[in-house]
C-alpha positions as CSV (number, residue, x, y, z in Angstrom):
1,M,161.4,100.9,75.4
2,N,162.3,103.4,72.4
3,L,159.9,105.0,69.7
4,L,160.9,107.0,66.3
5,F,157.9,109.7,65.4
6,C,158.4,112.2,63.1
7,N,159.7,116.1,63.6
8,D,158.0,119.2,62.9
9,P,158.8,120.3,58.7
10,F,159.7,124.0,60.6
11,D,160.7,122.6,64.0
12,S,163.5,119.9,64.0
13,K,163.3,120.0,67.9
14,A,159.7,119.3,68.3
15,V,157.2,116.7,66.7
16,D,155.6,116.6,64.1
17,P,151.8,118.6,65.6
18,D,149.5,115.7,63.8
19,F,151.6,113.0,66.7
20,E,152.1,115.5,69.5
21,D,148.9,114.0,71.6
22,E,150.8,110.3,71.0
23,F,154.2,111.6,72.0
24,V,153.3,113.0,75.0
25,I,150.9,110.1,76.0
26,A,153.8,107.9,74.9
27,Q,156.5,109.7,77.0
28,T,153.9,109.4,79.9
29,N,153.9,105.8,79.7
30,G,157.8,105.8,79.7
31,F,158.6,105.6,76.5
32,L,162.2,107.0,75.3
33,N,161.0,109.2,72.4
34,H,163.1,110.0,69.4
35,L,162.6,112.0,65.8
36,C,163.7,112.1,62.9
37,S,163.1,114.3,59.6
38,F,160.4,112.7,57.1
39,E,161.1,115.3,54.5
40,V,164.8,114.7,54.9
41,L,164.5,110.8,54.3
42,T,161.6,110.3,51.4
43,K,162.9,113.4,49.7
44,D,166.5,113.9,50.1
45,K,166.7,110.1,50.2
46,D,169.1,111.4,53.2
47,A,168.4,108.6,56.0
48,A,171.8,109.1,57.6
49,S,170.9,112.7,58.2
50,A,167.4,112.3,59.2
51,I,168.2,110.6,61.9
52,R,171.6,112.8,62.9
53,K,170.3,114.0,66.1
54,I,169.6,110.0,67.7
55,K,173.1,109.3,69.8
56,P,174.4,105.7,69.2
57,A,173.0,103.6,71.6
58,D,175.5,101.1,73.9
59,S,173.4,98.0,73.0
60,L,171.0,96.9,70.5
61,Q,168.1,98.3,71.6
62,K,164.0,97.7,70.2
63,V,161.9,100.8,68.2
64,I,158.7,101.3,66.8
65,Y,158.1,104.0,63.9
66,R,155.1,106.2,64.7
67,G,155.4,108.1,61.5
68,W,153.6,108.7,58.3
69,M,153.1,106.2,55.6
70,L,157.0,105.2,54.0
71,K,157.5,103.6,50.7
72,P,159.4,100.2,51.5
73,V,162.7,101.2,49.9
74,D,162.5,104.7,51.9
75,Y,162.0,102.3,54.8
76,A,164.5,100.3,54.4
77,S,166.9,103.1,54.1
78,L,165.9,104.0,58.1
79,Y,166.1,100.4,59.6
80,N,169.9,100.1,58.0
81,A,170.7,103.8,58.9
82,L,168.9,103.4,62.6
83,L,170.9,99.6,62.8
84,L,174.7,101.6,62.4
85,K,173.3,103.5,65.5
86,N,172.2,100.1,67.4
87,Y,168.1,100.5,67.0
88,Q,166.4,97.9,65.2
89,L,162.9,98.6,64.0
90,V,160.4,96.3,65.5
91,N,159.8,95.6,61.6
92,T,162.0,94.4,59.5
93,P,161.9,96.1,55.7
94,R,160.5,92.7,54.4
95,E,158.0,92.7,57.3
96,Y,157.1,96.2,56.5
97,Q,156.2,95.2,53.2
98,N,154.3,92.4,54.1
99,C,151.6,94.4,55.7
100,H,151.8,97.6,54.2
101,Y,151.2,96.1,50.1
102,L,148.4,94.7,49.7
103,P,149.8,92.1,46.8
104,D,152.6,90.8,49.9
105,S,150.3,90.5,52.3
106,Y,147.1,88.7,50.5
107,P,148.5,85.3,50.4
108,F,148.1,85.4,54.7
109,I,144.5,86.2,54.2
110,K,143.2,85.2,51.3
111,S,140.9,83.2,52.7
112,Y,139.4,86.1,54.5
113,T,138.9,88.7,51.9
114,P,137.6,89.9,48.8
115,K,139.1,88.4,45.9
116,T,141.6,90.3,44.5
117,I,144.3,91.1,41.3
118,W,146.8,93.5,40.9
119,I,148.7,95.0,38.0
120,R,152.1,96.5,38.3
121,L,152.7,99.4,36.1
122,E,155.9,101.0,35.0
123,N,156.3,104.6,34.8
124,A,152.3,104.7,35.8
125,Q,151.5,103.3,31.9
126,I,148.9,101.4,32.0
127,K,147.6,99.1,29.3
128,F,143.5,98.5,29.3
129,E,143.4,95.3,27.5
130,D,145.6,93.5,30.0
131,V,143.2,95.5,32.7
132,F,140.0,93.4,30.9
133,D,141.9,90.4,30.1
134,A,142.5,89.9,34.4
135,I,139.4,91.5,35.0
136,E,137.1,88.5,33.5
137,I,137.8,86.2,36.2
138,F,135.0,88.9,38.3
139,G,132.5,88.3,35.3
140,D,129.7,91.0,36.4
141,A,130.9,91.5,39.9
142,P,131.5,94.9,41.0
143,L,134.7,96.1,41.7
144,I,136.9,98.7,44.0
145,V,139.8,100.0,42.6
146,K,142.9,101.2,44.6
147,D,146.8,101.2,44.6
148,Y,149.0,98.5,46.3
149,V,148.3,100.7,49.5
150,K,145.5,103.0,49.0
151,S,142.2,104.1,47.3
152,Q,140.4,107.0,46.8
153,K,137.5,105.9,48.5
154,H,136.4,109.9,48.7
155,Y,136.0,109.8,45.1
156,W,133.6,106.9,45.4
157,D,131.8,107.0,42.4
158,T,134.4,108.5,39.8
159,A,137.4,106.8,41.3
160,C,137.0,103.9,43.3
161,Y,133.8,101.9,42.3
162,I,133.0,100.2,39.5
163,P,129.8,98.6,39.6
164,K,130.3,95.8,37.0
165,A,133.6,94.4,35.8
166,S,132.2,93.8,32.3
167,D,131.3,97.7,32.0
168,K,134.9,98.0,30.2
169,E,133.9,102.4,29.9
170,R,133.1,102.4,33.4
171,A,135.8,100.8,34.5
172,T,138.9,102.9,31.8
173,S,137.1,106.1,33.6
174,V,137.5,104.8,37.3
175,I,140.5,103.8,37.1
176,E,141.6,106.8,34.7
177,R,140.5,108.9,37.2
178,F,142.0,107.0,40.1
179,L,145.7,107.0,38.6
180,E,144.7,111.2,38.2
181,L,144.1,111.8,41.9
182,Q,147.1,109.5,42.7
183,G,149.6,111.0,40.4
184,D,153.2,110.9,41.9
185,D,151.9,109.3,44.9
186,L,150.9,105.8,43.5
187,N,152.2,103.2,45.2
188,E,152.9,100.3,42.2
189,G,150.4,99.6,40.4
190,I,146.5,99.1,40.4
191,V,144.7,96.5,42.9
192,L,141.1,95.5,41.3
193,R,139.0,93.9,44.4
194,E,135.2,92.3,44.3
195,F,133.2,94.8,45.9
196,I,130.9,92.9,48.9
197,D,128.3,94.7,50.8
198,L,129.4,95.4,54.1
199,A,126.3,96.5,57.4
200,D,125.9,99.7,56.9
201,L,126.7,102.5,59.4
202,T,126.2,105.8,58.0
203,T,127.1,108.6,55.3
204,H,130.1,110.4,54.8
205,S,129.1,114.1,56.0
206,K,131.6,115.8,53.3
207,S,132.6,113.1,50.5
208,G,128.8,111.4,50.8
209,M,131.2,107.9,50.7
210,P,128.6,105.2,52.0
211,L,130.3,104.3,55.9
212,K,129.9,101.0,57.0
213,Q,130.6,99.0,60.0
214,E,134.3,98.8,59.4
215,Y,136.9,98.2,63.0
216,R,141.2,98.5,63.2
217,L,143.0,95.8,65.3
218,F,146.4,96.3,66.6
219,Y,149.0,93.6,66.9
220,L,152.1,93.6,68.4
221,N,154.2,90.5,68.8
222,G,151.0,88.1,68.1
223,N,148.6,90.1,70.9
224,L,146.0,92.4,70.4
225,V,146.9,95.4,71.6
226,G,143.6,97.4,70.6
227,C,140.1,97.4,69.2
228,Y,138.6,100.9,67.5
229,N,136.3,101.5,65.3
230,Y,137.2,102.6,61.7
231,W,135.2,105.4,61.4
232,E,134.4,108.8,63.8
233,E,131.0,109.3,62.2
234,G,128.0,106.9,62.6
235,D,126.5,105.0,65.8
236,Y,128.2,101.7,66.0
237,P,126.1,98.8,67.3
238,L,127.0,97.3,69.9
239,A,125.8,93.4,69.4
240,A,128.0,94.3,65.6
241,Q,131.4,94.1,67.6
242,P,134.1,91.8,66.0
243,P,134.7,88.3,67.1
244,L,138.2,88.5,68.3
245,D,139.3,85.4,69.0
246,F,138.5,84.6,65.4
247,F,140.9,87.6,64.3
248,I,144.2,86.5,66.7
249,Q,144.4,82.9,65.0
250,I,144.6,84.6,62.0
251,A,146.9,87.3,63.1
252,Q,149.5,84.9,64.3
253,S,150.3,83.3,60.7
254,I,150.8,87.1,59.7
255,E,154.8,87.4,59.2
256,S,154.9,90.5,61.0
257,N,155.3,91.7,64.7
258,F,153.1,94.7,64.5
259,F,150.5,95.4,62.3
260,T,146.7,96.3,61.7
261,L,144.1,94.7,60.6
262,D,141.3,96.1,59.1
263,I,137.8,94.0,59.3
264,A,134.2,94.8,58.7
265,K,130.8,92.9,58.9
266,T,129.3,92.1,56.1
267,K,125.5,92.3,55.5
268,R,125.3,88.8,55.4
269,G,126.0,88.6,59.2
270,E,130.2,87.5,57.9
271,W,133.7,89.2,59.3
272,I,136.0,90.0,56.4
273,I,139.3,91.0,56.5
274,I,139.6,94.1,54.4
275,E,143.0,94.5,54.6
276,T,146.5,94.5,56.6
277,G,148.3,97.7,57.1
278,D,152.3,98.3,58.7
279,G,151.4,99.2,62.4
280,Q,154.2,101.9,62.8
281,V,152.2,103.7,59.9
282,A,148.7,103.2,61.0
283,G,146.6,105.5,62.3
284,I,145.0,105.2,65.7
285,P,141.2,106.7,65.3
286,E,140.5,109.9,66.9
287,S,138.2,108.7,69.2
288,A,140.4,106.1,70.9
289,D,141.9,106.2,74.1
290,K,145.2,106.9,73.3
291,Q,146.1,106.3,76.8
292,Q,145.4,102.6,77.1
293,F,146.9,102.0,73.6
294,Y,150.4,103.0,74.6
295,N,149.6,101.2,77.8
296,T,148.9,98.3,76.3
297,L,151.5,98.8,74.0
298,K,154.2,98.4,77.1
299,E,153.0,95.9,78.5
300,N,153.5,93.5,75.2
301,F,156.9,95.3,73.8
């Protein structure tokens, strides 16, 4: 059982400090840990050099990457470089993109997630007339803006939330600020989603963003391997635990071997899917029992 972690940018023999606890726990659970250079992979675009210290395996071995988010092109480079050493990542490049990019995951979760549209941008250039035409389907509904992967939710009022889709001036302001904050990290284009009022949790102590009753579910090979409170702050009501049997039925239709579902309870008491994520680059909340996570991962790997 193999895991691939990012190394420390200043010490190629050590794991990235942000993953050190996972590295140690995985090792104690019987995983064989390997290291790769995130910087060489993503900045130098040299996947072979990024994994140069990994010795080839005698036979094909499965491996799970646990590291920073990768753009699909970099993930594909890593996948192919590892294959040359007889290691195969748990998700193919297609399976990775299926859950990493919201437009790719949308067909799997459309019936359980807010109405969503997206506009691909060339060189981050936006034509607002195209945006206004596209969001007419939302009428006066409030919207959330993000790119194919990330939002700027900690800049809630200025770069994330649009109170009325029909308010062109406000929509322009929020989208422009979002693009400014994303900068070179923009993933493909913009995504606009109908805002659904979720059950309250608390207010973020630093950004002032409203926090809601959200959860992160991990699935490996069709089995649930972890269910965690999404936010570190706030007191989650015990009575509001998610209906896991309901979501596992949905999860089994998603074309990926290792992924997450971020879910939430609405103010009306319904459960929805916020988005999917590739399980290899999805964070485990700090409050989670990582020992249990890796033990369950081992059982299902």
